[in-house]
C-alpha positions in Angstrom: -43.3 -26.5 -10.0 -43.7 -28.0 -6.4 -42.4 -24.8 -4.9 -44.7 -22.8 -7.2 -47.8 -24.7 -6.0 -46.9 -24.4 -2.3 -46.4 -20.7 -2.7 -49.7 -20.4 -4.5 -51.5 -22.4 -1.8 -50.1 -20.3 1.0 -51.1 -17.0 -0.6 -54.6 -18.3 -1.3 -55.1 -18.9 2.4 -54.2 -15.4 3.4 -55.2 -13.3 0.4 -57.7 -13.2 -2.4 -57.3 -15.2 -5.6 -56.3 -12.2 -7.7 -53.3 -11.5 -5.5 -52.3 -15.1 -5.6 -52.6 -15.2 -9.4 -50.5 -12.0 -9.6 -47.7 -13.7 -7.7 -47.8 -16.7 -10.0 -47.4 -14.6 -13.2 -44.6 -12.5 -11.6 -42.5 -15.4 -10.5 -39.0 -15.6 -12.2 -39.2 -12.0 -13.3 -36.3 -10.5 -15.3 -35.2 -7.5 -13.3 -32.0 -6.7 -15.3 -31.0 -7.5 -18.8 -27.9 -6.5 -20.8 -26.1 -7.7 -23.9 -22.5 -8.6 -23.3 -21.9 -9.2 -27.0 -24.4 -9.0 -30.0 -25.3 -12.7 -29.4 -24.7 -13.1 -25.6 -27.3 -11.8 -23.1 -27.1 -11.5 -19.3 -30.2 -11.6 -17.2 -30.7 -11.2 -13.5 -33.9 -13.1 -12.5 -36.0 -13.1 -9.3 -35.8 -16.6 -7.8 -35.4 -16.3 -4.0 -35.5 -20.1 -3.2 -33.1 -21.0 -5.9 -30.7 -18.2 -4.9 -30.7 -19.5 -1.3 -29.7 -23.0 -2.4 -27.4 -22.3 -5.3 -23.7 -23.3 -5.3 -21.0 -22.8 -7.9 -21.0 -25.3 -10.7 -24.8 -25.9 -10.7 -27.3 -25.1 -13.4 -31.0 -24.2 -14.0 -33.7 -25.5 -16.3 -35.7 -22.6 -17.9 -38.8 -22.4 -20.1 -39.4 -19.1 -21.6 -43.2 -19.8 -22.0 -45.7 -22.6 -21.5 -44.9 -24.1 -25.0 -41.2 -23.5 -24.7 -38.3 -26.0 -24.7 -36.5 -26.9 -21.5 -33.1 -25.1 -21.6 -30.3 -25.9 -19.2 -28.3 -22.8 -18.3 -25.4 -22.6 -15.8 -25.8 -20.3 -12.9 -23.4 -17.4 -13.4 -24.0 -15.6 -10.1 -26.5 -15.7 -7.3 -27.5 -13.4 -4.4 -29.4 -14.9 -1.5 -30.0 -11.5 0.0 -31.6 -10.0 -3.1 -33.2 -13.3 -4.0 -31.8 -13.3 -7.6 -29.8 -15.6 -9.9 -27.9 -14.5 -12.9 -27.8 -16.4 -16.2 -25.9 -15.8 -19.4 -27.4 -17.1 -22.7 -25.8 -17.3 -26.1 -28.1 -17.3 -29.1 -27.4 -20.6 -30.8 -30.9 -21.7 -31.7 -34.6 -21.0 -31.6 -35.1 -21.4 -27.8 -32.1 -19.3 -26.8 -33.2 -16.6 -29.3 -36.6 -16.5 -27.6 -35.1 -16.2 -24.2 -32.8 -13.4 -25.3 -35.7 -11.6 -27.0 -37.5 -11.3 -23.6 -37.2 -8.0 -21.8 -36.9 -6.5 -18.3 -40.2 -7.0 -16.4 -41.2 -10.1 -18.3 -41.2 -13.5 -16.5 -40.1 -17.0 -17.4 -42.8 -19.6 -17.3 -40.7 -22.1 -15.4 -37.3 -22.1 -13.6 -36.1 -25.3 -11.8 -33.0 -25.6 -9.8 -30.4 -25.6 -8.6 -29.6 -28.8 -10.5 -26.4 -30.9 -11.0 -23.5 -31.5 -8.6 -21.9 -28.4 -7.2 -18.2 -27.9 -7.7 -16.2 -30.4 -5.5 -14.4 -27.6 -3.6 -17.7 -26.4 -2.2 -17.9 -29.7 -0.2 -14.5 -29.1 1.6 -14.5 -28.1 5.3 -14.0 -24.5 6.3 -10.3 -23.5 6.1 -9.4 -26.2 3.7 -9.1 -23.8 0.7 -7.1 -21.1 2.3 -3.9 -20.5 0.5 -4.7 -23.0 -2.3 -3.9 -21.8 -5.8 -6.4 -22.3 -8.7 -6.0 -21.6 -12.4 -9.2 -21.0 -14.3 -9.4 -21.0 -18.1 -12.5 -19.6 -19.7 -13.4 -19.4 -23.4 -16.2 -17.4 -24.9 -19.5 -17.7 -23.0 -17.8 -20.3 -20.8 -16.2 -17.5 -18.9 -19.5 -16.6 -17.2 -19.9 -19.7 -15.1 -16.3 -19.4 -13.9 -17.2 -16.2 -12.1 -19.2 -17.7 -9.2 -16.4 -20.3 -8.7 -13.7 -17.7 -8.4 -15.9 -15.5 -6.2 -16.5 -18.4 -3.8 -12.9 -19.5 -3.7 -11.6 -16.0 -3.1 -14.1 -15.7 -0.2 -12.5 -18.9 1.2 -9.0 -17.5 1.0 -7.9 -19.3 -2.1 -5.7 -17.6 -4.7 -7.1 -17.5 -8.3 -5.6 -16.7 -11.6 -8.0 -16.5 -14.5 -7.3 -16.7 -18.3 -10.1 -15.4 -20.5 -9.9 -16.1 -24.2 -12.0 -15.2 -27.2 -11.7 -14.9 -31.0 -11.6 -11.1 -30.8 -12.2 -8.3 -28.4 -15.9 -7.9 -29.2 -16.5 -11.4 -27.9 -14.8 -11.0 -24.5 -17.1 -11.1 -21.5 -16.8 -10.8 -17.7 -13.3 -9.3 -17.8 -14.1 -6.5 -15.3 -16.2 -8.7 -13.1 -13.5 -11.2 -12.9 -10.9 -8.6 -11.9 -13.0 -7.8 -8.9 -12.7 -11.3 -7.5 -9.5 -12.9 -9.0 -5.9 -12.3 -8.0 -4.8 -12.0 -11.7 -6.7 -11.9 -14.9 -5.0 -12.6 -18.2 -6.8 -11.8 -21.5 -6.0 -13.3 -24.9 -7.6 -13.1 -28.3 -7.0 -15.1 -31.4 -6.4 -11.9 -33.5 -4.6 -9.9 -30.9 -7.3 -7.2 -30.7 -7.2 -7.4 -26.9 -4.6 -8.7 -24.4 -2.1 -11.2 -25.7 -2.4 -12.6 -29.2 -2.9 -16.4 -29.1 -4.9 -19.1 -27.5 -5.6 -19.8 -23.8 -3.3 -22.8 -23.7 -0.4 -20.6 -24.8 -0.9 -18.3 -21.8 -1.3 -21.2 -19.4 1.9 -22.7 -20.6 3.7 -19.4 -20.3 2.6 -19.0 -16.7 3.5 -22.6 -15.7 6.9 -22.5 -17.5 7.6 -19.2 -15.7 7.4 -20.9 -12.3 3.7 -20.5 -11.4 2.3 -23.4 -9.3 -1.3 -24.4 -9.1 -3.1 -27.0 -6.9 -5.9 -27.3 -9.4 -7.1 -26.1 -12.8 -10.6 -25.5 -14.1 -11.5 -25.1 -17.8 -14.9 -24.1 -19.1 -15.6 -23.2 -22.7 -16.0 -24.7 -26.2 -15.4 -28.5 -26.2 -12.4 -28.1 -28.5 -10.8 -25.6 -26.1 -11.3 -27.9 -23.1 -9.7 -30.8 -25.1 -6.6 -28.8 -25.8 -6.4 -27.6 -22.2 -6.4 -31.2 -21.1 -3.6 -32.1 -23.6 -1.6 -29.0 -22.6 -1.9 -29.2 -18.8 -1.5 -33.0 -18.4 2.3 -32.7 -18.7 2.3 -30.4 -15.7 0.5 -32.9 -13.5 -2.2 -30.4 -12.4 -5.6 -31.9 -11.5 -8.1 -30.5 -14.1 -11.8 -30.1 -13.9 -14.0 -29.3 -17.0 -17.7 -28.6 -17.3 -19.8 -30.3 -19.9 -22.9 -28.1 -19.5 -22.9 -27.4 -23.3 -24.1 -31.0 -24.2 -27.0 -31.1 -21.7 -30.6 -31.0 -22.9 -33.4 -32.0 -20.5 -31.2 -31.7 -17.4 -32.5 -34.8 -15.6 -30.8 -37.7 -17.3 -34.0 -38.9 -19.0 -33.3 -38.0 -22.6 -29.7 -39.4 -22.7 -28.5 -36.6 -25.0 -25.7 -35.7 -22.5 -24.2 -39.2 -22.5 -20.4 -38.9 -22.5 -17.6 -41.3 -21.9 -15.5 -40.4 -18.9 -12.7 -42.8 -17.8 -14.1 -45.4 -20.2 -17.5 -45.4 -18.6 -20.8 -43.8 -19.8 -21.7 -40.8 -17.6 -24.6 -38.3 -17.8 -23.5 -34.7 -17.7 -26.7 -33.4 -16.2 -27.2 -35.9 -13.3 -23.6 -36.9 -12.6 -22.0 -33.7 -13.5 -21.7 -31.2 -15.2 -18.1 -31.2 -13.9 -15.7 -34.1 -14.5 -12.0 -35.0 -14.5 -10.8 -33.2 -17.6 -8.2 -35.9 -18.4 -10.8 -38.6 -18.6 -13.4 -37.1 -21.0 -13.7 -38.4 -24.5 -13.9 -35.0 -26.2 -14.1 -36.3 -29.7 -17.2 -38.3 -28.9 -18.8 -35.3 -27.1 -18.1 -33.0 -30.1 -19.7 -35.5 -32.5 -22.8 -35.6 -30.3 -23.0 -31.8 -30.3 -23.3 -31.8 -34.1 -25.9 -34.5 -34.5 -28.9 -32.2 -34.8 -27.1 -29.0 -35.9 -29.0 -28.8 -39.3 -32.4 -29.1 -37.6 -31.3 -26.5 -35.0 -30.3 -24.1 -37.8 -33.7 -24.6 -39.5 -35.6 -24.1 -36.3 -33.7 -20.9 -35.5 -34.4 -19.5 -39.0 -38.1 -20.0 -38.5 -37.9 -18.5 -35.0 -36.0 -15.4 -36.2 -38.4 -14.8 -39.1 -41.4 -15.1 -36.7 -39.9 -12.7 -34.1 -38.9 -10.2 -36.8 -42.5 -10.4 -38.2 -43.8 -9.3 -34.8 -41.6 -6.2 -34.6 
């Protein structure tokens, strides 16, 4: 909002009010939209200042309209030259459905960011990542925020293997994008409709048992997947980072919905994360917290869907 006001004030000094108002209503414009799956939508949004400051691991807060809910979404790509950021939204409730219902040319009411702590490897000095080996494990929509991390590491000379998992082939995302930046991409599905049949931990164990060595592992996806990744990788003594973006709500630490126990201490995913040591997270507690308001979320989504369908 502060950036918006400054921009508005500067334009008012040098142009007429109508031009200034036009800039305001066109901020955070959606310039590209595509559905990756029937319920997962990718959008590229104009946000020059955010794109210049964004780093892997960070997230945004978005409001679709003036009466909309604040939604935290992980940055899935950014381009400082074009002045755009890319977000991927899965329809899981009313607010995410409203966002995905918006089209190219429309603008979000608000977009704040980048927020959260960037991935730890972005803080290392130049040259420190060259030759390091990373294993990334992405599940479902959690594959999308892995992309900017692999892209960054590859640019720094690190070697990255990526495992992408989903229930079936229709739910796989970012496979081709990942192949453009990773050294190796391994796809698996629960039903065997694409890649190997089985879960991501099975593929990870096969690689490690086969002699692969990694300096660090990163897992982003459903909470249950990250839990089993931590149980599986711990015996290999590989440092593991997980992202808890899925439990965030207001994105500032004020609401307390993202409280999670990490290493026996209460931490806030939005202000102290979203990335944490994967071996220290109390996943069972986090999963219980995710389900607290599920019934209300379902009811709100049904009302939203009926309203949107009534407008068509």
